[in-house]
Each structure stands twice: as structure tokens, then as C-alpha cells.
C-alpha atoms as an extended CHARMM CRD file, in Angstrom:
* protein
*
       239  EXT
         1         1  MET       CA            124.1450000000       60.3850000000      134.6370000000  PROA      1               0.0000000000
         2         2  LEU       CA            122.5820000000       61.4020000000      137.2590000000  PROA      2               0.0000000000
         3         3  GLN       CA            121.7850000000       59.6500000000      141.0580000000  PROA      3               0.0000000000
         4         4  GLU       CA            119.4230000000       56.3080000000      139.8200000000  PROA      4               0.0000000000
         5         5  ASP       CA            117.0660000000       57.9700000000      142.2820000000  PROA      5               0.0000000000
         6         6  LEU       CA            116.1850000000       60.6280000000      139.7580000000  PROA      6               0.0000000000
         7         7  HSD       CA            114.1270000000       59.6300000000      136.9300000000  PROA      7               0.0000000000
         8         8  THR       CA            115.4640000000       59.1560000000      133.8590000000  PROA      8               0.0000000000
         9         9  SER       CA            113.6590000000       61.7950000000      132.2620000000  PROA      9               0.0000000000
        10        10  GLU       CA            114.9300000000       64.9110000000      134.6000000000  PROA      10              0.0000000000
        11        11  PRO       CA            118.1200000000       65.4970000000      133.4400000000  PROA      11              0.0000000000
        12        12  ASN       CA            116.1720000000       66.5600000000      130.1290000000  PROA      12              0.0000000000
        13        13  SER       CA            113.7270000000       68.7570000000      132.1620000000  PROA      13              0.0000000000
        14        14  LEU       CA            117.0330000000       70.5690000000      133.7680000000  PROA      14              0.0000000000
        15        15  VAL       CA            118.1710000000       71.4920000000      130.5960000000  PROA      15              0.0000000000
        16        16  HSD       CA            115.4090000000       72.8100000000      129.4340000000  PROA      16              0.0000000000
        17        17  ASN       CA            114.8510000000       75.1800000000      132.5320000000  PROA      17              0.0000000000
        18        18  SER       CA            118.0620000000       75.8200000000      133.9620000000  PROA      18              0.0000000000
        19        19  ARG       CA            120.0970000000       78.8110000000      132.7320000000  PROA      19              0.0000000000
        20        20  LEU       CA            123.3110000000       77.0830000000      134.2360000000  PROA      20              0.0000000000
        21        21  LEU       CA            123.3660000000       74.2440000000      131.7190000000  PROA      21              0.0000000000
        22        22  ARG       CA            122.5160000000       76.2590000000      128.6600000000  PROA      22              0.0000000000
        23        23  ARG       CA            124.0710000000       75.6080000000      125.5810000000  PROA      23              0.0000000000
        24        24  LEU       CA            126.0600000000       73.2420000000      127.0260000000  PROA      24              0.0000000000
        25        25  SER       CA            126.8370000000       70.1090000000      124.8970000000  PROA      25              0.0000000000
        26        26  PRO       CA            125.6730000000       66.5780000000      125.3450000000  PROA      26              0.0000000000
        27        27  THR       CA            129.5210000000       65.6430000000      125.9550000000  PROA      27              0.0000000000
        28        28  ALA       CA            129.8470000000       68.6040000000      128.9780000000  PROA      28              0.0000000000
        29        29  LEU       CA            126.4250000000       67.6280000000      130.3300000000  PROA      29              0.0000000000
        30        30  GLU       CA            127.4150000000       64.3890000000      130.4010000000  PROA      30              0.0000000000
        31        31  GLU       CA            130.2300000000       65.3920000000      133.0260000000  PROA      31              0.0000000000
        32        32  VAL       CA            129.1150000000       67.6260000000      134.4250000000  PROA      32              0.0000000000
        33        33  PHE       CA            126.1600000000       65.4300000000      136.0700000000  PROA      33              0.0000000000
        34        34  ARG       CA            128.5990000000       62.4530000000      136.6640000000  PROA      34              0.0000000000
        35        35  ALA       CA            131.0750000000       65.2890000000      139.2390000000  PROA      35              0.0000000000
        36        36  ALA       CA            127.3620000000       66.4990000000      140.9180000000  PROA      36              0.0000000000
        37        37  VAL       CA            126.3410000000       65.4990000000      144.7190000000  PROA      37              0.0000000000
        38        38  GLN       CA            122.5740000000       64.7530000000      145.0220000000  PROA      38              0.0000000000
        39        39  ARG       CA            121.1610000000       66.0750000000      148.7100000000  PROA      39              0.0000000000
        40        40  SER       CA            117.9200000000       66.3250000000      149.8120000000  PROA      40              0.0000000000
        41        41  TYR       CA            116.6590000000       68.8120000000      152.4850000000  PROA      41              0.0000000000
        42        42  PRO       CA            113.1980000000       68.9060000000      154.4100000000  PROA      42              0.0000000000
        43        43  ALA       CA            111.5270000000       72.2560000000      154.4910000000  PROA      43              0.0000000000
        44        44  ASN       CA            112.7600000000       75.7220000000      156.1140000000  PROA      44              0.0000000000
        45        45  VAL       CA            116.5190000000       74.0110000000      155.8930000000  PROA      45              0.0000000000
        46        46  VAL       CA            119.5530000000       76.8020000000      155.6730000000  PROA      46              0.0000000000
        47        47  ILE       CA            121.6330000000       75.3050000000      152.7620000000  PROA      47              0.0000000000
        48        48  VAL       CA            123.5690000000       78.2140000000      152.3170000000  PROA      48              0.0000000000
        49        49  GLU       CA            124.6480000000       81.1210000000      155.0180000000  PROA      49              0.0000000000
        50        50  GLN       CA            125.4920000000       84.3740000000      153.8880000000  PROA      50              0.0000000000
        51        51  ASN       CA            129.0140000000       85.3990000000      155.0480000000  PROA      51              0.0000000000
        52        52  THR       CA            130.1540000000       82.3660000000      154.8550000000  PROA      52              0.0000000000
        53        53  ARG       CA            132.9370000000       80.3300000000      152.3890000000  PROA      53              0.0000000000
        54        54  ALA       CA            131.3780000000       80.0350000000      148.6710000000  PROA      54              0.0000000000
        55        55  ASP       CA            132.9990000000       76.6140000000      148.2960000000  PROA      55              0.0000000000
        56        56  ARG       CA            130.2730000000       75.3790000000      146.7730000000  PROA      56              0.0000000000
        57        57  LEU       CA            127.3770000000       75.4900000000      143.8920000000  PROA      57              0.0000000000
        58        58  PHE       CA            123.7370000000       74.5450000000      144.0930000000  PROA      58              0.0000000000
        59        59  LEU       CA            120.8160000000       73.7030000000      141.3160000000  PROA      59              0.0000000000
        60        60  LEU       CA            117.4850000000       73.0110000000      142.5870000000  PROA      60              0.0000000000
        61        61  VAL       CA            116.5570000000       69.9380000000      141.2250000000  PROA      61              0.0000000000
        62        62  LYS       CA            112.9320000000       69.7300000000      142.8940000000  PROA      62              0.0000000000
        63        63  GLY       CA            111.1520000000       71.7560000000      145.1770000000  PROA      63              0.0000000000
        64        64  CYS       CA            111.4570000000       75.2610000000      146.2780000000  PROA      64              0.0000000000
        65        65  ALA       CA            113.5280000000       77.8750000000      147.5230000000  PROA      65              0.0000000000
        66        66  ARG       CA            114.1630000000       81.5590000000      148.2950000000  PROA      66              0.0000000000
        67        67  TYR       CA            117.3830000000       83.5410000000      148.7330000000  PROA      67              0.0000000000
        68        68  PHE       CA            117.3500000000       86.2740000000      152.5270000000  PROA      68              0.0000000000
        69        69  PHE       CA            119.2890000000       88.1940000000      154.3480000000  PROA      69              0.0000000000
        70        70  LEU       CA            119.7370000000       89.2630000000      157.6250000000  PROA      70              0.0000000000
        71        71  THR       CA            119.8840000000       92.2950000000      158.8410000000  PROA      71              0.0000000000
        72        72  PRO       CA            122.3290000000       93.7690000000      161.7050000000  PROA      72              0.0000000000
        73        73  ASP       CA            119.8060000000       93.2460000000      163.7440000000  PROA      73              0.0000000000
        74        74  GLY       CA            118.6470000000       90.4030000000      162.9920000000  PROA      74              0.0000000000
        75        75  LYS       CA            115.9310000000       90.3910000000      161.0820000000  PROA      75              0.0000000000
        76        76  LYS       CA            115.1660000000       88.2640000000      157.9100000000  PROA      76              0.0000000000
        77        77  ALA       CA            114.7160000000       90.4460000000      154.4470000000  PROA      77              0.0000000000
        78        78  TYR       CA            113.2900000000       87.6820000000      151.9490000000  PROA      78              0.0000000000
        79        79  LEU       CA            114.7230000000       88.2010000000      148.8490000000  PROA      79              0.0000000000
        80        80  LEU       CA            114.0400000000       86.0660000000      145.5600000000  PROA      80              0.0000000000
        81        81  TRP       CA            112.2560000000       82.8520000000      144.7710000000  PROA      81              0.0000000000
        82        82  LEU       CA            114.0400000000       79.3540000000      143.2890000000  PROA      82              0.0000000000
        83        83  THR       CA            112.2600000000       77.4090000000      141.5490000000  PROA      83              0.0000000000
        84        84  PRO       CA            113.5430000000       73.5460000000      139.6760000000  PROA      84              0.0000000000
        85        85  GLY       CA            116.5050000000       74.4770000000      137.3970000000  PROA      85              0.0000000000
        86        86  ASP       CA            117.6490000000       77.7980000000      139.6830000000  PROA      86              0.0000000000
        87        87  ALA       CA            121.0330000000       77.7820000000      140.5380000000  PROA      87              0.0000000000
        88        88  PHE       CA            122.5450000000       79.3530000000      144.1550000000  PROA      88              0.0000000000
        89        89  GLY       CA            126.4390000000       79.7430000000      145.3770000000  PROA      89              0.0000000000
        90        90  ALA       CA            127.4930000000       81.6700000000      142.0040000000  PROA      90              0.0000000000
        91        91  ALA       CA            129.9260000000       82.9510000000      143.6970000000  PROA      91              0.0000000000
        92        92  SER       CA            131.9430000000       79.9130000000      144.3960000000  PROA      92              0.0000000000
        93        93  LEU       CA            132.8420000000       80.1160000000      139.6360000000  PROA      93              0.0000000000
        94        94  LEU       CA            134.9170000000       83.1560000000      140.8640000000  PROA      94              0.0000000000
        95        95  ALA       CA            138.9680000000       83.1200000000      140.6610000000  PROA      95              0.0000000000
        96        96  GLU       CA            139.6470000000       84.9170000000      144.0130000000  PROA      96              0.0000000000
        97        97  GLN       CA            137.7370000000       83.0140000000      147.2770000000  PROA      97              0.0000000000
        98        98  SER       CA            134.5480000000       85.0030000000      148.1140000000  PROA      98              0.0000000000
        99        99  GLU       CA            131.9090000000       84.5150000000      150.4020000000  PROA      99              0.0000000000
       100       100  PHE       CA            127.8010000000       84.1290000000      149.6710000000  PROA      100             0.0000000000
       101       101  LEU       CA            126.4350000000       87.2150000000      149.9880000000  PROA      101             0.0000000000
       102       102  VAL       CA            122.6860000000       86.0230000000      151.5700000000  PROA      102             0.0000000000
       103       103  SER       CA            121.2820000000       83.2890000000      152.7940000000  PROA      103             0.0000000000
       104       104  THR       CA            119.5270000000       80.6050000000      151.0670000000  PROA      104             0.0000000000
       105       105  GLU       CA            116.6250000000       78.3950000000      152.7560000000  PROA      105             0.0000000000
       106       106  THR       CA            114.6810000000       75.3240000000      151.5340000000  PROA      106             0.0000000000
       107       107  SER       CA            110.5080000000       76.5010000000      151.8490000000  PROA      107             0.0000000000
       108       108  ALA       CA            109.8340000000       72.5470000000      150.7610000000  PROA      108             0.0000000000
       109       109  ASP       CA            110.9330000000       69.3830000000      150.8670000000  PROA      109             0.0000000000
       110       110  SER       CA            113.6590000000       69.8040000000      147.8990000000  PROA      110             0.0000000000
       111       111  GLN       CA            116.5530000000       67.9850000000      146.0560000000  PROA      111             0.0000000000
       112       112  VAL       CA            119.9630000000       69.8320000000      144.9260000000  PROA      112             0.0000000000
       113       113  LEU       CA            122.4230000000       68.5790000000      142.6280000000  PROA      113             0.0000000000
       114       114  MET       CA            125.8610000000       70.4430000000      144.2470000000  PROA      114             0.0000000000
       115       115  TRP       CA            129.3740000000       70.4530000000      143.5890000000  PROA      115             0.0000000000
       116       116  GLN       CA            132.5130000000       71.5110000000      144.8360000000  PROA      116             0.0000000000
       117       117  ARG       CA            133.8950000000       74.6710000000      144.0730000000  PROA      117             0.0000000000
       118       118  PRO       CA            136.9530000000       73.0210000000      143.0430000000  PROA      118             0.0000000000
       119       119  THR       CA            135.3070000000       70.6210000000      140.9150000000  PROA      119             0.0000000000
       120       120  ILE       CA            133.0790000000       73.4350000000      138.9370000000  PROA      120             0.0000000000
       121       121  ARG       CA            135.7660000000       76.4070000000      138.4810000000  PROA      121             0.0000000000
       122       122  ASP       CA            137.8910000000       72.8370000000      136.8640000000  PROA      122             0.0000000000
       123       123  LEU       CA            133.9960000000       72.0720000000      134.7720000000  PROA      123             0.0000000000
       124       124  ALA       CA            134.2480000000       75.7620000000      133.8520000000  PROA      124             0.0000000000
       125       125  THR       CA            137.5020000000       76.0050000000      132.5860000000  PROA      125             0.0000000000
       126       126  ARG       CA            137.3390000000       72.9720000000      130.2160000000  PROA      126             0.0000000000
       127       127  TYR       CA            133.9320000000       74.1760000000      129.0880000000  PROA      127             0.0000000000
       128       128  PRO       CA            132.7910000000       78.2610000000      129.5170000000  PROA      128             0.0000000000
       129       129  THR       CA            130.1190000000       78.2920000000      128.9360000000  PROA      129             0.0000000000
       130       130  LEU       CA            129.2150000000       77.1350000000      131.5870000000  PROA      130             0.0000000000
       131       131  LEU       CA            131.1170000000       80.3090000000      133.0580000000  PROA      131             0.0000000000
       132       132  GLU       CA            129.1950000000       82.2910000000      130.6250000000  PROA      132             0.0000000000
       133       133  ASN       CA            125.9250000000       80.9250000000      131.8750000000  PROA      133             0.0000000000
       134       134  GLY       CA            126.7740000000       82.1400000000      135.1950000000  PROA      134             0.0000000000
       135       135  LEU       CA            127.4250000000       85.3560000000      134.4640000000  PROA      135             0.0000000000
       136       136  SER       CA            123.9890000000       85.8550000000      132.4800000000  PROA      136             0.0000000000
       137       137  ILE       CA            122.5870000000       84.5120000000      136.2870000000  PROA      137             0.0000000000
       138       138  ALA       CA            124.5380000000       87.2180000000      137.3950000000  PROA      138             0.0000000000
       139       139  SER       CA            123.3680000000       89.6440000000      135.2090000000  PROA      139             0.0000000000
       140       140  ASP       CA            119.5780000000       88.6780000000      135.9230000000  PROA      140             0.0000000000
       141       141  TYR       CA            119.9840000000       89.8580000000      139.2930000000  PROA      141             0.0000000000
       142       142  LEU       CA            121.2880000000       92.7050000000      139.1770000000  PROA      142             0.0000000000
       143       143  VAL       CA            117.7140000000       92.9590000000      136.9480000000  PROA      143             0.0000000000
       144       144  TRP       CA            115.7090000000       92.5080000000      139.8280000000  PROA      144             0.0000000000
       145       145  TYR       CA            118.1560000000       94.9830000000      142.4030000000  PROA      145             0.0000000000
       146       146  LEU       CA            117.5670000000       97.2220000000      139.0230000000  PROA      146             0.0000000000
       147       147  ALA       CA            113.6420000000       96.4470000000      139.3940000000  PROA      147             0.0000000000
       148       148  THR       CA            113.5570000000       96.5780000000      142.9740000000  PROA      148             0.0000000000
       149       149  HSD       CA            115.7260000000      100.1220000000      143.1290000000  PROA      149             0.0000000000
       150       150  LEU       CA            112.8690000000      101.7850000000      140.8320000000  PROA      150             0.0000000000
       151       151  SER       CA            109.8010000000      100.5130000000      142.2720000000  PROA      151             0.0000000000
       152       152  LEU       CA            111.1440000000      102.7070000000      145.3310000000  PROA      152             0.0000000000
       153       153  ILE       CA            110.7000000000      105.8970000000      143.4900000000  PROA      153             0.0000000000
       154       154  SER       CA            107.0160000000      105.7630000000      143.5430000000  PROA      154             0.0000000000
       155       155  ASP       CA            104.6710000000      106.6090000000      145.7690000000  PROA      155             0.0000000000
       156       156  THR       CA            101.6380000000      104.2950000000      144.9260000000  PROA      156             0.0000000000
       157       157  ALA       CA            101.0690000000      100.2040000000      144.9810000000  PROA      157             0.0000000000
       158       158  ARG       CA            100.1330000000      100.5760000000      141.0160000000  PROA      158             0.0000000000
       159       159  GLY       CA            103.2970000000      102.2760000000      140.2260000000  PROA      159             0.0000000000
       160       160  ARG       CA            105.4380000000       99.9680000000      142.1010000000  PROA      160             0.0000000000
       161       161  LEU       CA            104.3330000000       97.3860000000      140.4430000000  PROA      161             0.0000000000
       162       162  ALA       CA            104.5240000000       98.9550000000      136.9500000000  PROA      162             0.0000000000
       163       163  HSD       CA            107.9480000000      100.2230000000      137.0000000000  PROA      163             0.0000000000
       164       164  VAL       CA            109.2880000000       96.4150000000      138.1510000000  PROA      164             0.0000000000
       165       165  LEU       CA            106.9430000000       94.7950000000      135.8200000000  PROA      165             0.0000000000
       166       166  LEU       CA            108.7770000000       97.0950000000      132.8500000000  PROA      166             0.0000000000
       167       167  SER       CA            112.3500000000       96.3820000000      134.5560000000  PROA      167             0.0000000000
       168       168  LEU       CA            111.7440000000       93.1450000000      134.3630000000  PROA      168             0.0000000000
       169       169  ALA       CA            110.8740000000       92.9660000000      130.6970000000  PROA      169             0.0000000000
       170       170  ARG       CA            113.9020000000       94.9340000000      129.8590000000  PROA      170             0.0000000000
       171       171  GLY       CA            115.7740000000       92.6980000000      131.6960000000  PROA      171             0.0000000000
       172       172  ILE       CA            115.1330000000       89.2930000000      131.4170000000  PROA      172             0.0000000000
       173       173  GLY       CA            111.8270000000       89.5120000000      128.8690000000  PROA      173             0.0000000000
       174       174  ARG       CA            110.8630000000       87.0620000000      126.1520000000  PROA      174             0.0000000000
       175       175  LYS       CA            109.5480000000       87.7960000000      122.9010000000  PROA      175             0.0000000000
       176       176  HSD       CA            106.3390000000       86.3160000000      122.6230000000  PROA      176             0.0000000000
       177       177  PRO       CA            103.2970000000       86.4290000000      119.3770000000  PROA      177             0.0000000000
       178       178  LYS       CA            101.4090000000       88.4790000000      122.0990000000  PROA      178             0.0000000000
       179       179  GLY       CA            103.5760000000       90.5280000000      123.7350000000  PROA      179             0.0000000000
       180       180  ILE       CA            106.6100000000       89.7470000000      126.2740000000  PROA      180             0.0000000000
       181       181  SER       CA            106.5730000000       86.9030000000      128.3020000000  PROA      181             0.0000000000
       182       182  LEU       CA            107.8180000000       87.0910000000      131.5490000000  PROA      182             0.0000000000
       183       183  GLU       CA            108.5510000000       83.9220000000      133.7680000000  PROA      183             0.0000000000
       184       184  VAL       CA            107.6040000000       85.4210000000      137.2280000000  PROA      184             0.0000000000
       185       185  THR       CA            105.2270000000       84.5960000000      140.1020000000  PROA      185             0.0000000000
       186       186  ASN       CA            103.0580000000       86.7150000000      142.3830000000  PROA      186             0.0000000000
       187       187  GLU       CA            105.2680000000       86.2380000000      145.4620000000  PROA      187             0.0000000000
       188       188  GLN       CA            108.4350000000       87.1820000000      143.6690000000  PROA      188             0.0000000000
       189       189  LEU       CA            106.5970000000       90.5450000000      142.7020000000  PROA      189             0.0000000000
       190       190  ALA       CA            105.1730000000       90.9170000000      145.8270000000  PROA      190             0.0000000000
       191       191  ASN       CA            108.5560000000       90.6310000000      147.4090000000  PROA      191             0.0000000000
       192       192  THR       CA            110.5710000000       93.3470000000      144.4740000000  PROA      192             0.0000000000
       193       193  ALA       CA            107.4840000000       95.7810000000      144.8750000000  PROA      193             0.0000000000
       194       194  HSD       CA            107.5330000000       95.5680000000      148.4360000000  PROA      194             0.0000000000
       195       195  LEU       CA            103.6100000000       94.7240000000      148.0450000000  PROA      195             0.0000000000
       196       196  THR       CA            101.4510000000       92.1990000000      149.6220000000  PROA      196             0.0000000000
       197       197  HSD       CA            100.5970000000       89.3900000000      147.5400000000  PROA      197             0.0000000000
       198       198  PHE       CA             96.8740000000       89.8360000000      147.5420000000  PROA      198             0.0000000000
       199       199  THR       CA             97.4910000000       94.0380000000      146.5020000000  PROA      199             0.0000000000
       200       200  VAL       CA             99.5860000000       92.4470000000      143.7120000000  PROA      200             0.0000000000
       201       201  SER       CA             97.1090000000       89.4430000000      142.4420000000  PROA      201             0.0000000000
       202       202  ARG       CA             93.9340000000       92.4060000000      142.6490000000  PROA      202             0.0000000000
       203       203  LEU       CA             96.1610000000       94.8330000000      140.3650000000  PROA      203             0.0000000000
       204       204  LEU       CA             97.1440000000       92.3450000000      137.8430000000  PROA      204             0.0000000000
       205       205  SER       CA             93.8150000000       90.9330000000      137.7460000000  PROA      205             0.0000000000
       206       206  LYS       CA             92.5240000000       94.8530000000      136.9100000000  PROA      206             0.0000000000
       207       207  TRP       CA             95.2660000000       94.5410000000      134.3850000000  PROA      207             0.0000000000
       208       208  GLN       CA             95.1280000000       91.3680000000      133.1800000000  PROA      208             0.0000000000
       209       209  ARG       CA             90.4880000000       92.5860000000      132.5600000000  PROA      209             0.0000000000
       210       210  ASN       CA             92.3320000000       96.3410000000      130.7080000000  PROA      210             0.0000000000
       211       211  GLY       CA             94.3880000000       93.8890000000      127.9050000000  PROA      211             0.0000000000
       212       212  ALA       CA             97.7820000000       95.0690000000      129.7150000000  PROA      212             0.0000000000
       213       213  LEU       CA             98.7300000000       91.7780000000      130.6270000000  PROA      213             0.0000000000
       214       214  SER       CA             97.8210000000       88.1310000000      130.8260000000  PROA      214             0.0000000000
       215       215  LYS       CA             98.4200000000       85.8010000000      133.1780000000  PROA      215             0.0000000000
       216       216  GLY       CA             99.5320000000       82.4400000000      133.4230000000  PROA      216             0.0000000000
       217       217  ARG       CA            101.0740000000       79.7700000000      135.9290000000  PROA      217             0.0000000000
       218       218  GLY       CA            104.4410000000       81.2710000000      136.5800000000  PROA      218             0.0000000000
       219       219  ARG       CA            104.0380000000       83.3230000000      133.4840000000  PROA      219             0.0000000000
       220       220  ILE       CA            102.6950000000       87.1440000000      132.9160000000  PROA      220             0.0000000000
       221       221  ILE       CA            102.5260000000       88.5600000000      129.2610000000  PROA      221             0.0000000000
       222       222  LEU       CA            102.5890000000       92.2750000000      128.6890000000  PROA      222             0.0000000000
       223       223  CYS       CA            100.2740000000       92.7510000000      125.7110000000  PROA      223             0.0000000000
       224       224  HSD       CA            100.1780000000       96.6100000000      126.1450000000  PROA      224             0.0000000000
       225       225  PRO       CA            102.5810000000       97.7650000000      128.7100000000  PROA      225             0.0000000000
       226       226  GLU       CA            101.3660000000      101.3460000000      128.4270000000  PROA      226             0.0000000000
       227       227  LEU       CA             98.3630000000      100.8150000000      130.0110000000  PROA      227             0.0000000000
       228       228  LEU       CA             99.8360000000      100.0150000000      132.8870000000  PROA      228             0.0000000000
       229       229  PHE       CA            100.3950000000      103.2650000000      133.9320000000  PROA      229             0.0000000000
       230       230  LYS       CA             97.0280000000      103.9740000000      133.0050000000  PROA      230             0.0000000000
       231       231  TYR       CA             94.7760000000      102.4240000000      135.4870000000  PROA      231             0.0000000000
       232       232  SER       CA             93.0100000000      104.5840000000      137.9570000000  PROA      232             0.0000000000
       233       233  SER       CA             94.6620000000      104.0800000000      140.8720000000  PROA      233             0.0000000000
       234       234  SER       CA             92.2280000000      105.9920000000      143.2040000000  PROA      234             0.0000000000
       235       235  SER       CA             92.0530000000      102.9690000000      145.2490000000  PROA      235             0.0000000000
       236       236  LEU       CA             95.7460000000      101.4110000000      145.0170000000  PROA      236             0.0000000000
       237       237  THR       CA             97.2730000000      102.8880000000      147.2200000000  PROA      237             0.0000000000
       238       238  GLU       CA             98.2220000000      100.1540000000      149.6490000000  PROA      238             0.0000000000
       239       239  SER       CA            102.1730000000      100.0850000000      150.3720000000  PROA      239             0.0000000000
């Protein structure tokens, strides 16, 4: 399946964690993996540059990466974090040749699987689930954008973060015995709500104490979302 330097257990882990590979048959997965080219990148390397041809699709296998956008005056606007199992470069699946809207850079030593546009489009033609998964990923990005946009209507840090959590819960949340489960990091929440990492951690801790949510590594469970707006914000006005 994958190149020999990937551990045998990793394909199963990738299938479990990757939206791109969900619901693909064993035969389709075998062919998709076989068609991939493996690449390794050190930290702080730009793999994809905005406004360049969307000619490759990537799947992050190891490490960490993030999207960013260069503003006209040259400033970096950081966007979503990417973790193993996340795909980027999905514009290469489109029928018409397009460009990458944002850049993607590694934030740690990373390993990816890469497919050239003709290859991945041919696979998507033969296995439509692959294209459906790409559309699902695009829908997730819209959820993140909506959460970011709605957070801007609030004057307080508490309000912005609450709007983000509720928007994500409606868009990408999964049912859990204790409420709604979100696979999201503090860093992602901070970027989306335009808050500092410290403020996000402080708010989440207070909400955990009043029973609104519970926290885990890379996961938040909204137990009582209505309590997100009921905690006193007198000292939580950092923006």
C-alpha cells in the first residue's frame, strides 16, 4: 500500500481520521494509496502557495500544518490548523483549472501523501465517494468561515468564543452521550474567535467549572450550550 517507511498500522489510522478517505471501499483505498507519492517536509516550509495553480492534492500523514493568507500589504493572516488525516489542495478536484485560495505551510516536521491533479481526478471519477468527501471538506470550511464571521458581531471575548462554539457544534459537531462533541484545539478556537490562546483557555476552564462543557485533548464536549452565555463576563472583555 504505502511506501515501506510508513508503519503498517498507519493506513488504518489514516482511514479512521481522514474525511477524504471515509466510506471508500478496500479496493478503492488500495488504489488511492498506490497512486500517492510520499513527501517529507521540515518545519516552516510552504507546501502550497496561494494564487498558484491548484495542481496537487495532499493528505497530511504526520506532523502539523496550517493555512495562511497573505494580505496585499504582505501580512500573514493565519487560518486553520491541519493535523494528520486532514487534506489540503482540494481545489485540484474541480473540473475547471483553478488556483489555491490560501497557502499551506508546515509548523513541524511533516509527511504527506500527494496526488497530481490528473491522478486524483481520475480516481474521483472512478470512485465518486472521493469527490463527495471533498465536497464535505469544503462544507466544513464554510462552517469555520461562518463561525469566524458570527464571532465578529460580539463585543466581548466570551460572546465571540460562544458564537464560535455554537456555530461549530451546528456544523461539524457529533452526537455524544454527554452532549455535542467537537474535535477542535484551543489554537483553532483562538484563531477563529480572534482571541489570545490564554483568553480561550481561561474561558473554557470557567465554562467547564459551571458545567457548560468538558475538555479533553483536542476535543470539547458541549454539555449545556445554553450556559455559554450565562457566565459573568465582567472581567472577560479582552479582544
